Structures are given as structure tokens and as C-alpha cells.
SEZAMI-327171 format. One record per atom (N, C-alpha, C, CB): residue in three letters; chain; atom name; y, z, x. Coordinates in nm, 3 decimals. Glycine has a CB too. Example, Ala and Ser with C-alpha at 12.3 -4.5 7.8 and 13.67 -1.06 7.14 Angstrom:
2
+-----+----+----+---------+---------+---------+
:  aa : ch : at :       Y :       Z :       X :
+-----+----+----+---------+---------+---------+
: ALA :  A :  N :  -0.569 :   0.780 :   1.319 :
: ALA :  A : CA :  -0.450 :   0.780 :   1.230 :
: ALA :  A :  C :  -0.330 :   0.780 :   1.320 :
: ALA :  A : CB :  -0.447 :   0.905 :   1.131 :
: SER :  A :  N :  -0.225 :   0.708 :   1.285 :
: SER :  A : CA :  -0.106 :   0.714 :   1.367 :
: SER :  A :  C :   0.003 :   0.787 :   1.290 :
: SER :  A : CB :  -0.060 :   0.572 :   1.408 :
+-----+----+----+---------+---------+---------+
***
This chain:
66
+-----+----+----+---------+---------+---------+
:  aa : ch : at :       Y :       Z :       X :
+-----+----+----+---------+---------+---------+
: MET :  A :  N :   0.401 :  19.487 :  27.631 :
: MET :  A : CA :   0.489 :  19.372 :  27.636 :
: MET :  A :  C :   0.534 :  19.352 :  27.781 :
: MET :  A : CB :   0.611 :  19.391 :  27.542 :
: SER :  A :  N :   0.527 :  19.228 :  27.829 :
: SER :  A : CA :   0.562 :  19.201 :  27.968 :
: SER :  A :  C :   0.712 :  19.177 :  27.983 :
: SER :  A : CB :   0.484 :  19.082 :  28.020 :
: THR :  A :  N :   0.760 :  19.207 :  28.102 :
: THR :  A : CA :   0.901 :  19.187 :  28.133 :
: THR :  A :  C :   0.917 :  19.049 :  28.195 :
: THR :  A : CB :   0.954 :  19.298 :  28.228 :
: VAL :  A :  N :   1.020 :  18.977 :  28.150 :
: VAL :  A : CA :   1.048 :  18.844 :  28.204 :
: VAL :  A :  C :   1.157 :  18.857 :  28.308 :
: VAL :  A : CB :   1.090 :  18.745 :  28.091 :
: LYS :  A :  N :   1.132 :  18.797 :  28.424 :
: LYS :  A : CA :   1.233 :  18.798 :  28.530 :
: LYS :  A :  C :   1.278 :  18.654 :  28.553 :
: LYS :  A : CB :   1.176 :  18.862 :  28.663 :
: TYR :  A :  N :   1.408 :  18.632 :  28.542 :
: TYR :  A : CA :   1.464 :  18.498 :  28.558 :
: TYR :  A :  C :   1.492 :  18.470 :  28.705 :
: TYR :  A : CB :   1.591 :  18.482 :  28.476 :
: MET :  A :  N :   1.478 :  18.342 :  28.740 :
: MET :  A : CA :   1.512 :  18.299 :  28.876 :
: MET :  A :  C :   1.663 :  18.295 :  28.889 :
: MET :  A : CB :   1.450 :  18.160 :  28.909 :
: ALA :  A :  N :   1.710 :  18.307 :  29.011 :
: ALA :  A : CA :   1.853 :  18.295 :  29.038 :
: ALA :  A :  C :   1.897 :  18.151 :  29.008 :
: ALA :  A : CB :   1.885 :  18.334 :  29.187 :
: GLU :  A :  N :   2.020 :  18.135 :  28.963 :
: GLU :  A : CA :   2.071 :  18.002 :  28.928 :
: GLU :  A :  C :   2.065 :  17.906 :  29.046 :
: GLU :  A : CB :   2.213 :  18.011 :  28.878 :
: GLU :  A :  N :   2.092 :  17.956 :  29.166 :
: GLU :  A : CA :   2.089 :  17.870 :  29.285 :
: GLU :  A :  C :   1.950 :  17.810 :  29.305 :
: GLU :  A : CB :   2.132 :  17.949 :  29.410 :
: ILE :  A :  N :   1.847 :  17.890 :  29.281 :
: ILE :  A : CA :   1.709 :  17.843 :  29.298 :
: ILE :  A :  C :   1.675 :  17.739 :  29.192 :
: ILE :  A : CB :   1.609 :  17.960 :  29.292 :
: ILE :  A :  N :   1.715 :  17.764 :  29.069 :
: ILE :  A : CA :   1.689 :  17.669 :  28.961 :
: ILE :  A :  C :   1.757 :  17.536 :  28.990 :
: ILE :  A : CB :   1.738 :  17.725 :  28.826 :
: ILE :  A :  N :   1.881 :  17.540 :  29.034 :
: ILE :  A : CA :   1.955 :  17.417 :  29.064 :
: ILE :  A :  C :   1.887 :  17.342 :  29.177 :
: ILE :  A : CB :   2.101 :  17.449 :  29.101 :
: LYS :  A :  N :   1.850 :  17.411 :  29.283 :
: LYS :  A : CA :   1.786 :  17.346 :  29.398 :
: LYS :  A :  C :   1.654 :  17.282 :  29.358 :
: LYS :  A : CB :   1.762 :  17.446 :  29.512 :
: ARG :  A :  N :   1.573 :  17.355 :  29.282 :
: ARG :  A : CA :   1.443 :  17.301 :  29.242 :
: ARG :  A :  C :   1.459 :  17.183 :  29.146 :
: ARG :  A : CB :   1.358 :  17.411 :  29.175 :
: GLY :  A :  N :   1.556 :  17.192 :  29.058 :
: GLY :  A : CA :   1.581 :  17.082 :  28.965 :
: GLY :  A :  C :   1.628 :  16.956 :  29.037 :
: GLY :  A : CB :   1.684 :  17.123 :  28.862 :
: VAL :  A :  N :   1.721 :  16.973 :  29.130 :
: VAL :  A : CA :   1.772 :  16.859 :  29.207 :
: VAL :  A :  C :   1.660 :  16.800 :  29.293 :
: VAL :  A : CB :   1.892 :  16.901 :  29.296 :
: ASP :  A :  N :   1.580 :  16.886 :  29.355 :
: ASP :  A : CA :   1.466 :  16.837 :  29.436 :
: ASP :  A :  C :   1.370 :  16.756 :  29.350 :
: ASP :  A : CB :   1.392 :  16.955 :  29.501 :
: ALA :  A :  N :   1.341 :  16.803 :  29.229 :
: ALA :  A : CA :   1.251 :  16.731 :  29.139 :
: ALA :  A :  C :   1.310 :  16.596 :  29.099 :
: ALA :  A : CB :   1.222 :  16.814 :  29.014 :
: LEU :  A :  N :   1.440 :  16.593 :  29.070 :
: LEU :  A : CA :   1.506 :  16.466 :  29.036 :
: LEU :  A :  C :   1.494 :  16.366 :  29.149 :
: LEU :  A : CB :   1.653 :  16.489 :  29.002 :
: PHE :  A :  N :   1.526 :  16.411 :  29.271 :
: PHE :  A : CA :   1.521 :  16.321 :  29.385 :
: PHE :  A :  C :   1.378 :  16.273 :  29.411 :
: PHE :  A : CB :   1.577 :  16.390 :  29.509 :
: LYS :  A :  N :   1.282 :  16.361 :  29.394 :
: LYS :  A : CA :   1.142 :  16.325 :  29.418 :
: LYS :  A :  C :   1.096 :  16.221 :  29.317 :
: LYS :  A : CB :   1.051 :  16.449 :  29.412 :
: GLU :  A :  N :   1.128 :  16.242 :  29.189 :
: GLU :  A : CA :   1.080 :  16.153 :  29.083 :
: GLU :  A :  C :   1.161 :  16.025 :  29.068 :
: GLU :  A : CB :   1.080 :  16.226 :  28.953 :
: LEU :  A :  N :   1.292 :  16.033 :  29.087 :
: LEU :  A : CA :   1.377 :  15.917 :  29.061 :
: LEU :  A :  C :   1.423 :  15.844 :  29.187 :
: LEU :  A : CB :   1.497 :  15.960 :  28.984 :
: GLY :  A :  N :   1.419 :  15.912 :  29.299 :
: GLY :  A : CA :   1.476 :  15.856 :  29.420 :
: GLY :  A :  C :   1.623 :  15.892 :  29.429 :
: GLY :  A : CB :   1.457 :  15.703 :  29.424 :
: PRO :  A :  N :   1.681 :  15.876 :  29.548 :
: PRO :  A : CA :   1.818 :  15.924 :  29.567 :
: PRO :  A :  C :   1.923 :  15.853 :  29.483 :
: PRO :  A : CB :   1.855 :  15.910 :  29.711 :
: VAL :  A :  N :   1.912 :  15.722 :  29.468 :
: VAL :  A : CA :   2.015 :  15.647 :  29.395 :
: VAL :  A :  C :   2.012 :  15.682 :  29.247 :
: VAL :  A : CB :   1.995 :  15.495 :  29.414 :
: GLU :  A :  N :   1.895 :  15.678 :  29.186 :
: GLU :  A : CA :   1.885 :  15.707 :  29.043 :
: GLU :  A :  C :   1.910 :  15.854 :  29.013 :
: GLU :  A : CB :   1.749 :  15.666 :  28.990 :
: ALA :  A :  N :   1.874 :  15.944 :  29.104 :
: ALA :  A : CA :   1.900 :  16.087 :  29.083 :
: ALA :  A :  C :   2.051 :  16.113 :  29.080 :
: ALA :  A : CB :   1.834 :  16.171 :  29.195 :
: VAL :  A :  N :   2.123 :  16.055 :  29.174 :
: VAL :  A : CA :   2.269 :  16.071 :  29.176 :
: VAL :  A :  C :   2.331 :  16.007 :  29.053 :
: VAL :  A : CB :   2.330 :  16.009 :  29.305 :
: ARG :  A :  N :   2.279 :  15.893 :  29.014 :
: ARG :  A : CA :   2.328 :  15.826 :  28.894 :
: ARG :  A :  C :   2.306 :  15.914 :  28.771 :
: ARG :  A : CB :   2.258 :  15.689 :  28.874 :
: PHE :  A :  N :   2.189 :  15.977 :  28.761 :
: PHE :  A : CA :   2.160 :  16.066 :  28.650 :
: PHE :  A :  C :   2.255 :  16.186 :  28.649 :
: PHE :  A : CB :   2.014 :  16.114 :  28.657 :
: ILE :  A :  N :   2.275 :  16.246 :  28.765 :
: ILE :  A : CA :   2.362 :  16.363 :  28.775 :
: ILE :  A :  C :   2.505 :  16.328 :  28.732 :
: ILE :  A : CB :   2.362 :  16.416 :  28.918 :
: ASN :  A :  N :   2.547 :  16.206 :  28.760 :
: ASN :  A : CA :   2.685 :  16.165 :  28.731 :
: ASN :  A :  C :   2.703 :  16.098 :  28.595 :
: ASN :  A : CB :   2.732 :  16.073 :  28.837 :
: LEU :  A :  N :   2.599 :  16.098 :  28.511 :
: LEU :  A : CA :   2.616 :  16.039 :  28.378 :
: LEU :  A :  C :   2.728 :  16.112 :  28.304 :
: LEU :  A : CB :   2.483 :  16.047 :  28.297 :
: PRO :  A :  N :   2.814 :  16.038 :  28.235 :
: PRO :  A : CA :   2.923 :  16.105 :  28.164 :
: PRO :  A :  C :   2.870 :  16.190 :  28.049 :
: PRO :  A : CB :   3.025 :  16.002 :  28.111 :
: LYS :  A :  N :   2.931 :  16.303 :  28.029 :
: LYS :  A : CA :   2.894 :  16.391 :  27.920 :
: LYS :  A :  C :   2.962 :  16.343 :  27.793 :
: LYS :  A : CB :   2.932 :  16.539 :  27.951 :
: ARG :  A :  N :   2.888 :  16.351 :  27.682 :
: ARG :  A : CA :   2.950 :  16.316 :  27.554 :
: ARG :  A :  C :   3.054 :  16.421 :  27.519 :
: ARG :  A : CB :   2.844 :  16.304 :  27.441 :
: LYS :  A :  N :   3.167 :  16.375 :  27.473 :
: LYS :  A : CA :   3.274 :  16.466 :  27.434 :
: LYS :  A :  C :   3.236 :  16.531 :  27.301 :
: LYS :  A : CB :   3.411 :  16.391 :  27.423 :
: ARG :  A :  N :   3.247 :  16.664 :  27.295 :
: ARG :  A : CA :   3.216 :  16.736 :  27.172 :
: ARG :  A :  C :   3.324 :  16.712 :  27.067 :
: ARG :  A : CB :   3.199 :  16.887 :  27.200 :
: VAL :  A :  N :   3.279 :  16.689 :  26.947 :
: VAL :  A : CA :   3.371 :  16.676 :  26.835 :
: VAL :  A :  C :   3.401 :  16.816 :  26.783 :
: VAL :  A : CB :   3.311 :  16.584 :  26.721 :
: GLU :  A :  N :   3.525 :  16.843 :  26.758 :
: GLU :  A : CA :   3.566 :  16.973 :  26.705 :
: GLU :  A :  C :   3.488 :  17.001 :  26.577 :
: GLU :  A : CB :   3.721 :  16.977 :  26.679 :
: SER :  A :  N :   3.448 :  17.125 :  26.556 :
: SER :  A : CA :   3.352 :  17.158 :  26.450 :
: SER :  A :  C :   3.399 :  17.122 :  26.309 :
: SER :  A : CB :   3.322 :  17.305 :  26.454 :
: VAL :  A :  N :   3.527 :  17.142 :  26.276 :
: VAL :  A : CA :   3.575 :  17.109 :  26.142 :
: VAL :  A :  C :   3.572 :  16.958 :  26.123 :
: VAL :  A : CB :   3.719 :  17.163 :  26.120 :
: LYS :  A :  N :   3.613 :  16.884 :  26.225 :
: LYS :  A : CA :   3.611 :  16.737 :  26.217 :
: LYS :  A :  C :   3.467 :  16.688 :  26.202 :
: LYS :  A : CB :   3.677 :  16.674 :  26.343 :
: ARG :  A :  N :   3.374 :  16.748 :  26.279 :
: ARG :  A : CA :   3.233 :  16.710 :  26.272 :
: ARG :  A :  C :   3.178 :  16.737 :  26.132 :
: ARG :  A : CB :   3.151 :  16.785 :  26.378 :
: HIS :  A :  N :   3.215 :  16.851 :  26.073 :
: HIS :  A : CA :   3.169 :  16.886 :  25.939 :
: HIS :  A :  C :   3.222 :  16.787 :  25.836 :
: HIS :  A : CB :   3.211 :  17.029 :  25.903 :
: ARG :  A :  N :   3.348 :  16.750 :  25.848 :
: ARG :  A : CA :   3.407 :  16.654 :  25.753 :
: ARG :  A :  C :   3.341 :  16.517 :  25.766 :
: ARG :  A : CB :   3.558 :  16.642 :  25.776 :
: GLN :  A :  N :   3.307 :  16.476 :  25.888 :
: GLN :  A : CA :   3.235 :  16.349 :  25.907 :
: GLN :  A :  C :   3.100 :  16.356 :  25.838 :
: GLN :  A : CB :   3.218 :  16.317 :  26.057 :
: TRP :  A :  N :   3.031 :  16.468 :  25.854 :
: TRP :  A : CA :   2.901 :  16.487 :  25.791 :
: TRP :  A :  C :   2.914 :  16.481 :  25.639 :
: TRP :  A : CB :   2.839 :  16.622 :  25.834 :
: GLN :  A :  N :   3.017 :  16.546 :  25.584 :
: GLN :  A : CA :   3.038 :  16.545 :  25.440 :
: GLN :  A :  C :   3.063 :  16.404 :  25.388 :
: GLN :  A : CB :   3.155 :  16.636 :  25.403 :
: ARG :  A :  N :   3.140 :  16.324 :  25.462 :
: ARG :  A : CA :   3.171 :  16.187 :  25.419 :
: ARG :  A :  C :   3.045 :  16.102 :  25.408 :
: ARG :  A : CB :   3.269 :  16.121 :  25.516 :
: GLN :  A :  N :   2.952 :  16.118 :  25.501 :
: GLN :  A : CA :   2.833 :  16.034 :  25.500 :
: GLN :  A :  C :   2.722 :  16.090 :  25.413 :
: GLN :  A : CB :   2.783 :  16.014 :  25.640 :
: LEU :  A :  N :   2.740 :  16.210 :  25.360 :
: LEU :  A : CA :   2.637 :  16.279 :  25.283 :
: LEU :  A :  C :   2.616 :  16.215 :  25.147 :
: LEU :  A : CB :   2.673 :  16.425 :  25.267 :
: ALA :  A :  N :   2.490 :  16.190 :  25.114 :
: ALA :  A : CA :   2.454 :  16.147 :  24.979 :
: ALA :  A :  C :   2.436 :  16.276 :  24.898 :
: ALA :  A : CB :   2.321 :  16.056 :  24.978 :
: LYS :  A :  N :   2.536 :  16.307 :  24.818 :
: LYS :  A : CA :   2.546 :  16.439 :  24.755 :
: LYS :  A :  C :   2.427 :  16.472 :  24.665 :
: LYS :  A : CB :   2.674 :  16.447 :  24.675 :
: GLU :  A :  N :   2.393 :  16.384 :  24.573 :
: GLU :  A : CA :   2.287 :  16.414 :  24.475 :
: GLU :  A :  C :   2.150 :  16.437 :  24.543 :
: GLU :  A : CB :   2.275 :  16.300 :  24.373 :
: PRO :  A :  N :   2.104 :  16.347 :  24.628 :
: PRO :  A : CA :   1.974 :  16.372 :  24.693 :
: PRO :  A :  C :   1.976 :  16.500 :  24.778 :
: PRO :  A : CB :   1.936 :  16.252 :  24.781 :
: PHE :  A :  N :   2.088 :  16.527 :  24.842 :
: PHE :  A : CA :   2.099 :  16.648 :  24.923 :
: PHE :  A :  C :   2.086 :  16.773 :  24.837 :
: PHE :  A : CB :   2.232 :  16.651 :  24.998 :
: LEU :  A :  N :   2.162 :  16.779 :  24.726 :
: LEU :  A : CA :   2.156 :  16.895 :  24.639 :
: LEU :  A :  C :   2.018 :  16.908 :  24.574 :
: LEU :  A : CB :   2.266 :  16.887 :  24.532 :
: ASN :  A :  N :   1.956 :  16.797 :  24.538 :
: ASN :  A : CA :   1.822 :  16.801 :  24.480 :
: ASN :  A :  C :   1.722 :  16.857 :  24.582 :
: ASN :  A : CB :   1.778 :  16.661 :  24.434 :
: GLU :  A :  N :   1.738 :  16.820 :  24.707 :
: GLU :  A : CA :   1.649 :  16.870 :  24.811 :
: GLU :  A :  C :   1.672 :  17.019 :  24.833 :
: GLU :  A : CB :   1.670 :  16.793 :  24.942 :
: VAL :  A :  N :   1.797 :  17.062 :  24.837 :
: VAL :  A : CA :   1.827 :  17.202 :  24.862 :
: VAL :  A :  C :   1.781 :  17.290 :  24.746 :
: VAL :  A : CB :   1.977 :  17.220 :  24.884 :
: PHE :  A :  N :   1.807 :  17.244 :  24.624 :
: PHE :  A : CA :   1.776 :  17.328 :  24.506 :
: PHE :  A :  C :   1.649 :  17.284 :  24.436 :
: PHE :  A : CB :   1.892 :  17.325 :  24.408 :
: ARG :  A :  N :   1.578 :  17.186 :  24.489 :
: ARG :  A : CA :   1.450 :  17.138 :  24.436 :
: ARG :  A :  C :   1.455 :  17.109 :  24.286 :
: ARG :  A : CB :   1.340 :  17.240 :  24.463 :
: LYS :  A :  N :   1.551 :  17.024 :  24.249 :
: LYS :  A : CA :   1.563 :  16.986 :  24.108 :
: LYS :  A :  C :   1.460 :  16.881 :  24.074 :
: LYS :  A : CB :   1.704 :  16.934 :  24.075 :
+-----+----+----+---------+---------+---------+
***
């Protein structure tokens, strides 16, 4: 079994930023880097939202193969 060696974070960041600038150009690369992050929904709230939209019968039939 081979051993995996990870690159240092600084190298990964530099190579990633270099690739962005090369492929997108400076304006679009900076725009991409500055895209707003989606705010995470708290897990209990997210679960309750999922439950509200859930079609109960088809879901249970799929899970238990009725």
C-alpha cells in the first residue's frame, strides 16, 4: 500500500489561485473568489424544512419497498 503525502496548504492555495487567474482572467478570478457564501441553515431547522416538503407515502414506500 502506498503512502499519500499531501501538499502544504500554502502551495495548494497558490496553485489554485494561479489556475483561476490563468483560466478566468484577473477580473473574473477576483469576482469568483469574492462570491458570497451561502449561509448554512441550522441542522434542526433544515431537517424540519425537509420534513415539511416530504411526500410521506412515496418516501416510506421507497424506503421499505412496499
